[in-house]
N, C-alpha and C positions, 0 to 999 in steps of 0.2 A: 466438550471437547473445549481447551484452554489455547487461548488467542495467542499468537507470538509474532513478532515482526521477523522477517528475514529478508538479509543484506544480498540483494541478487546482482551486486557490480562485479564484472568479471563471469560471472555463470552463465551457461548455455540453458535456454527453454525451448523446448520442441512443442509447437501446438500443431495438432492432429485435427483438418478441418478447416475448412477456407470460409465456412460462412460468417455469418452477423456475428455468433458466438466466439468463432476462434478467432477474428480480427479483433474484438472486444479485449479477448485475452491477450493478444499479440500486442493490440496497443497499452494494454496495464505494463504489461514486464518488460516492454521496448524503453520504459523508462529508465531502467538499469540493466538490463541482461541482454545478452544477446539472443536474439531469437530468430529461431527457423519456423515456418510455417509449411505444413507439408499437406498438399492438395491436389486433386486432380482439376480442379477450379478456384477459382478467386472472385467472390461475391460483391466484396466490401470494396470499398473507396478509397481506403485506409488500413493499412496494417501496422502502422508506426514505422519506426528505423528496423525493420526486419526483413531475412530474406526468404523469399517462397521460392519453394521447391514444389514444381508440377510433379505431381505423379498420383497413381490410384494404388495404393496399398492394401494389399488384403491383410486379413487377421494372421495369416502363416508367416507376414512377412514385417510382423510387428518387432521382434527380437532384432532381424537385421537392422532395421532402420535405427533402434536404439542403438546398437554397436557402432554405426556409423556417422550418427550427428555425436553421440558421448553427453548428452544432456544432465542437468542435475536436477531439473524438474522436466516434466511428462504431462501437458495438458490435453486431455482426449475430447475434443469439441465438435466430433463427426455426426450425421445424424444416423449412423449405424450403431446400435447398442452391443454387437459382437465385436465390431470394428473396436472400439473405446473400450471394451472389457478385454479384448487382445492384447491392448498398450499396456493397459493397466497392470495385467498378469507380467507381461514383460518386465516392466519397470520392477515389479515386486521381485522379480526373480533377481534383479540386480542391484537390488537395494537402493532403487531411486525414489524421490518421491513424486506422485501422481496426483493430477485431479480431474476427475469426471466432469465434465459440466451435464449430462444426462442423468445424473443421479443426485437426488437429497435423501440425506438419512445418517444412521449412524455409520461411522466408517472407522476400519482397521489402521494402525499404525504404519504410516508411511503413505496413505490417502490424507489430502488435504483438501481444505474449503479455501476458496478464493473470494475473502467476504467484498462488499461493495466500500468503498474507498471514498475518502473526501481529504482534499489537501489544501493547506495554508503553510507551506513548506516554511521551517522544518516539524511542523506537526501535522499528523497522520490519524485521520478517525474512521475506524472501521467498522460495519455491521455485518453480522451474517444472521440469516432467519429461516433459511430453509423456504422462502417465500420470496420468488422476486419482485412480486407487487409492492410487498411490505418493504423489502431492501431498497427498492428504489424511491420509495416514498422517504423511508426514514433518512436515506441520504439526502434528499432535498431539504430537510431539516436541518440536519448537520451543517449542511452548507452554510446557513445563516447564523449558527451555532458559534462556529469555530471563525466565523470572519473575522481578522485582525490577529487572529492567536499564535499567528507564525510570527508578527513584530513583535510580540509580547514575548513569545520565547526567545527571541533573538535578544530585546532588551534584559529582560531578567537574566539571560544568560551571563552577559557583561557585566551586568550590575553584580553579579553574586561573588566572580571574583573581586572585586572591590570592596568586597564586605566581610573579605577574610579576616579582618582585624576584630569583627563583631565574634562575640560567643553563639555557639551554632541556635541557640533558643531566640534569642534576638534577630539574626540575620533569619532565621525563618518567620518571624513575625514581621520583620521588612519588608520580604519577598510577597508573603501573602498578603499583606497591604496593597503593595503594588499591584498583583495581580487582581484585587477585589477594588480596587479605585475604579469609580467611572470616568472620571477625569482624565486618566491614563490612555483608557480605551477611547475614550474621545480624542486625546490626543495623536493617537496612531492612525486614526481614521481623518486624520485632519493635516493635510500638508504644511497648513501655515504656522502648525502647533509643533512645539518642541517635546516631545514624549519624554525623553530622557531628563529633561528638566524639570516637567512634572512629577516624574517619577522621584526624582531627587527631593523632591518637597515632601514628597506623602514620607520617604524614608525618615527624612528628617522631624516629621513629626512624631514618627515611630520611635527612633532612637535619639533625638536630642541631638544629634550630630549631622553635618552636611559632607557630602562626599568631596 
């Protein structure tokens, strides 16, 4: 499978299942999307900023629920494989993306995997392994790896526009030097430091010019 990032702003996501898995999926998508959780019971403490619909759908009801909610993505996260399969099939028939939380393995087009993610906005790292335990372990490892990466992304993004007067190769070399500088990373992690000034000093060493 080829990883893709999808912008869910303004989209609606239907999560079928109110257990811990459904709650986790709801919280994840509620960061951007309008989320509707469909379940006869709601067992978790938090479903993020989502709407909970209390109902006990049968497999034969799946299509009607999709027509009613009109989602862009269907997440089947119940403890019934029959019900999950029914919502997956109904999504296929309507050309909708779907994710089955109870299935691991090869998937046909339109059936997506929701990976484990780590964020330091605007940086997002994702990992999919087919093993929840391994994904959880790698996510914890990534948390320390990308710590501070969000600040670095914002810093280099602003510097990039100020280096437009340089040729492409020199600009790339300067930004790579900033990203590879321990001093800049340390400054980003220290409130008393000025990471921008440290970065401009690094750029000056590479280009011979100051911003």
